[in-house]
Residue, then its C-alpha position, 0 to 999 in steps of 0.5 A: x566318336x563313341x559308337x552309339x547304343x554302347x552304354x550297356x556295356x557298362x564301366x571297366x574296373x581299372x584295379x583289375x585285369x582289363x582283357x578279361x573284363x572286356x571278353x565279359x562284357x562283350x560275350x554277355x552282350x552278344x549273348x543278351x541280344x544287346x549285340x544282335x546278329x549283322x550288328x556291326x562293331x569295331x575295336x576303335x568304337x568299343x575301346x572308346x565306349x570303355x575308355x580303354x586302349x585298342x590292345x585289350x579290345x583286339x584281344x578280345x575281338x581275336x577270342x570271340x572269334x574262335x568262339x564263333x561269336x565274332x565275324x572279323x573281316x578286315x575290309x568291311x569290319x566286324x560283326x555279330x554272326x548268326x546262330x549256327x544250328x549244327x554247331x549248337x547240336x554239336x557242342x550239345x552233343x559234346x556238352x551231354x557227354x561230358x556232364x553225364x560223366x560230372x554227374x555219375x562222379x558227383x553221385x559218387x564223391x559229393x561230401x555233405x557239405x558239397x551237396x548241402x551247397x547244392x541245396x542252398x543254390x536251388x534256394x537262390x535260383x527260387x529267389x525274386x531276383x533270378x526271375x530275370x534271365x540274365x541273373x538265372x543264367x549265371x546261378x545255372x552255371x554256378x550250379x553246374x560248375x559246382x557239381x563238376x568241382x564236387x566231381x573233381x572235374x573242373x577242367x571238364x567244365x573249364x572246356x565246356x565254358x570255352x565251348x557253349x557260347x552258342x548254346x547260351x545265346x540259344x538259353x537266352x533266347x528261350x528262357x523265361x520264367x516258366x522254363x527257369x521253374x521247370x530248370x529249378x525242377x530238374x535241378x533240384x532231381x539232379x541233386x536228390x539222386x546224387x544226395x541219394x549217391x545214385x550214379x545211374x540215376x544222376x545221369x539220367x536226370x542230367x541228361x534229361x535236362x541238358x537236352x531241353x535245349x535240342x527240344x525247344x531249339x526249332x520253336x526258338x529258331x522259327x520265333x527268332x528266324x533272323x538270329x539262325x542259321x543252317 
């Protein structure tokens, strides 16, 4: 029998690779709190809900466990863990160090057509649909990925993306229209520094932008105490 409340996972496109889709669906479900901390989830239930075999689900469970997004306990079953505050702080430090270098390199290397693309993305971030937190997070990730590509540091973004799942859970809890407006303004300041080919300013703007999550973390944790540990 299908596990209850898994309809939000949506259908799988069987013309495309299955494992990446299953991973993306479960990862997003955890980040967006469809699967809240403490929620038990089984391979069999997910497989039945998505109408796939258990093998891609098993691979996804292992990968999510490696990312700290799932606790796998053979005897008691798998469950979504609380967000570790200490891990959030450590991952944020890693991300800030990498993206500070990305911003400096982008200010030196990005061509006009690439900078024009950043300005176009700023417009997308101001569109009506960007008021939806999940959509804004997608646009935010695209912005940072584009910076890394323009800085000729795409692998740096790959490292960040692999490690930032805990950060994303905090970001989603924090994101609202007021915050998204502030983030858009910060993105604009980063782009202006890059367009001026000013590495020092680009780094400064990037560090200030990324430190929002640490500044807001105590308030977010208090408001959602059942979601956090440490």
